[in-house]
Structure formats: structure tokens, C-alpha cells
C-alpha positions in Angstrom: -10.8 59.4 24.1 -13.6 57.6 22.3 -13.4 57.5 18.5 -16.4 56.3 16.4 -15.1 53.1 14.7 -15.1 52.6 11.0 -17.1 49.7 9.6 -15.8 46.6 7.8 -14.9 46.2 5.0 -12.8 49.4 5.1 -11.0 51.4 2.5 -9.1 54.7 2.8 -7.3 56.2 -0.2 -7.1 59.8 1.3 -8.5 61.2 -2.0 -11.0 63.4 0.0 -7.9 65.4 1.0 -7.4 66.8 4.5 -8.5 66.5 7.3 -8.4 62.9 8.3 -11.8 61.1 8.7 -13.4 60.5 12.1 -12.1 57.0 12.6 -8.4 58.0 12.6 -6.5 59.3 15.5 -3.2 61.1 14.7 -0.7 61.9 17.3 2.9 63.2 17.2 5.5 64.3 19.7 8.3 66.8 19.4 8.4 68.0 15.7 6.4 65.0 14.4 4.2 65.7 11.4 1.3 63.6 9.9 -0.4 65.1 6.9 -2.6 64.3 4.0 -0.7 65.8 1.1 -0.3 65.9 -2.7 3.5 66.1 -2.5 6.1 63.3 -2.9 4.3 61.2 -5.5 0.9 59.9 -4.3 -0.7 57.0 -6.2 -3.7 59.2 -6.8 -4.0 62.9 -5.9 -3.4 62.5 -2.2 -1.6 60.2 0.3 -0.6 60.4 3.9 3.0 61.4 4.9 4.8 61.0 8.2 8.1 62.7 9.0 9.8 65.2 11.4 9.3 68.8 10.5 12.6 69.7 12.2 16.1 68.8 11.0 18.0 66.5 13.3 15.0 66.4 15.8 13.7 62.9 16.6 9.9 62.6 16.5 7.3 59.8 16.8 4.2 59.8 14.6 1.3 57.5 15.4 -1.8 57.1 13.1 -4.4 54.8 14.6 -7.4 53.4 12.9 -10.4 52.3 15.1 -12.5 49.7 13.3 -15.4 47.4 14.2 -14.1 43.9 13.5 -16.3 42.1 16.1 -17.6 38.8 14.7 -15.5 38.9 11.5 -13.0 36.4 10.2 -10.7 36.0 7.2 -9.8 39.7 7.4 -7.0 40.9 5.1 -5.1 44.1 5.9 -3.6 45.7 2.7 -1.8 49.0 2.2 0.7 50.7 0.0 3.8 52.0 1.7 6.7 54.1 0.4 10.0 54.6 2.3 11.5 58.1 1.7 14.9 57.6 3.3 13.6 56.6 6.7 16.3 54.7 8.7 15.1 51.4 10.3 13.9 51.6 13.9 12.3 48.3 14.7 9.5 48.2 17.2 9.6 45.8 20.2 7.3 42.8 20.1 4.9 44.5 22.6 4.7 47.7 24.7 2.4 49.9 26.8 1.6 53.4 25.6 4.0 54.4 22.9 7.3 53.0 21.5 9.8 54.6 19.2 9.9 52.7 16.0 8.6 52.1 12.5 5.8 49.5 12.0 2.2 48.4 12.3 0.7 47.4 15.6 -2.7 46.2 17.0 -4.5 46.8 20.2 -7.9 46.0 21.8 -7.6 48.7 24.5 -5.5 51.5 23.0 -2.9 51.0 25.8 -1.2 47.6 25.2 0.2 47.3 21.7 1.6 44.3 19.7 3.8 44.6 16.5 2.4 42.8 13.5 4.6 44.2 10.7 7.7 46.4 10.2 7.7 49.6 8.1 11.4 49.4 7.4 13.6 48.7 4.4 12.0 48.6 0.9 13.1 50.4 -2.2 13.4 54.1 -1.5 10.9 56.2 -3.4 8.8 53.3 -4.7 5.4 52.3 -3.4 5.2 48.7 -2.3 1.9 46.9 -1.7 1.7 44.9 1.5 -0.9 42.3 2.3 -1.3 40.7 5.8 -3.5 37.9 6.9 -4.8 39.9 9.9 -6.5 36.8 11.5 -3.2 35.1 11.8 -1.3 38.2 12.9 -3.8 39.0 15.6 -4.0 35.4 16.8 -0.2 35.2 17.0 -0.2 38.0 19.6 -3.1 36.5 21.6 -5.8 39.0 20.7 -9.3 38.8 19.3 -11.3 41.2 17.2 -13.5 43.7 19.0 -16.0 46.5 18.0 -13.2 49.1 18.7 -10.2 47.2 17.3 -7.1 49.4 16.8 -4.5 49.3 14.0 -1.6 51.7 14.3 0.9 52.8 11.6 3.8 54.6 13.1 7.0 56.3 12.1 10.1 57.5 14.1 13.0 59.4 12.8 14.7 62.8 12.9 14.5 64.7 9.5 11.8 65.8 7.1 11.0 64.1 3.8 13.0 63.3 1.6 15.7 62.5 4.1 13.5 60.6 6.4 9.8 59.6 6.7 7.4 57.6 4.6 4.0 57.7 3.0 0.9 55.5 3.1 -1.9 55.1 0.6 -4.8 52.7 -0.1 -5.2 51.3 3.4 -7.9 48.5 3.2 -9.5 45.8 5.4 -10.9 43.2 3.0 -12.9 40.0 3.4 -10.6 37.1 2.5 -11.6 33.9 0.9 -10.7 30.2 1.4 -8.3 30.6 -1.5 -4.8 30.0 0.0 -3.2 32.2 -2.6 -5.1 35.2 -1.3 -4.6 34.4 2.4 -0.9 33.7 2.3 0.2 36.5 0.0 2.2 38.8 2.2 5.2 39.7 0.1 5.7 43.3 -0.9 5.0 44.2 -4.5 6.4 47.3 -6.2 3.9 49.9 -7.3 5.0 52.8 -9.5 
């Protein structure tokens, strides 16, 4: 399936409400649920939630952004993430197709994926801001930017929010600078 890529720099705050924009691909198995919603304390009016709609039924949710990053450098990936009781399921370092776990991965072909960050732990019920030097993360897994570069946020667990699941908001791809304080800041910061 061909998805028209988003352009860089990129910003998604989900404030337009549902449905998701053209540059996202959402997929779930079993009772998986990905929705733009006003419930569970968004930063603005809306955020994106991932969970299982069925009690005690494991489900995998994958939200993939396709973006044109060809020719760019000093790219920063930044997002707000809130754990809502999701147990930690770490992704493998790499996989083909799909893998059951919580994290952020990248791909150039939509088939072979490489983990660049975990979406585990954190203070339950509190938004944390995460900033990643995407250049370093992509180089570390042996990839280069393309005009259909893919970034996937994924969640795996077996209950609905608030017993499992998490939310995402303010997903951005920003132009970094030569300032080392900006490029090396990857520690989560709490957001209320």
C-alpha cells in the first residue's frame, strides 16, 4: 500500500480530531484499538490512544508515519507519551513484518523494522516529553533517510485503558541545530 508521505518539518497534535491524516497508517490485530479521542487527559482537546478493546485479550497496535526525509540531516523526533498502566513488552532490536512489543521503530521499506526507542515504564498517567536525535538513531541501525521513510509507534497488551495502553500527542520532526544541548537532550520530561 502506497501512502503519500508527509513533508518535513512535521507536526501532529491530533487537534483536528478523527480521522487520522493521510500520512498515517493504523493497523491492529485481534481486539486492538487506535483512536483519536478526547478521553484520558489529552494535552489539548485530542490525543491518540492505543489499547485493547477486549479484557484479557492480547492485541498489537501499529501507527506508522510515512515522511519524506530524503536529503535532510540534524532531524529531531519529539513526542509526548503517557503510560496508562501498560505492562512493559520490549521490542527486539530488529524484525520483519510485525513484532509484539511497545516502542518506536524505523524502516525504509515497511517490512524490515529496527527499534530506536522503548515505550515502557514512565510515570503512570503523566505525559512525558521524549526527544530523540533521529540522525544518530537511524545511523545506529544502518539506515539512511528516504522520501518514504517510516516511523512506527506501537503498543501491545491485553486490556483497555486505564488498565493497559498509552496515549501519544504532539509528534514532531524538527530541524536540529549545531547546539549540542538540543541534539543530545533525550531524557523524558514530565508534562502535566
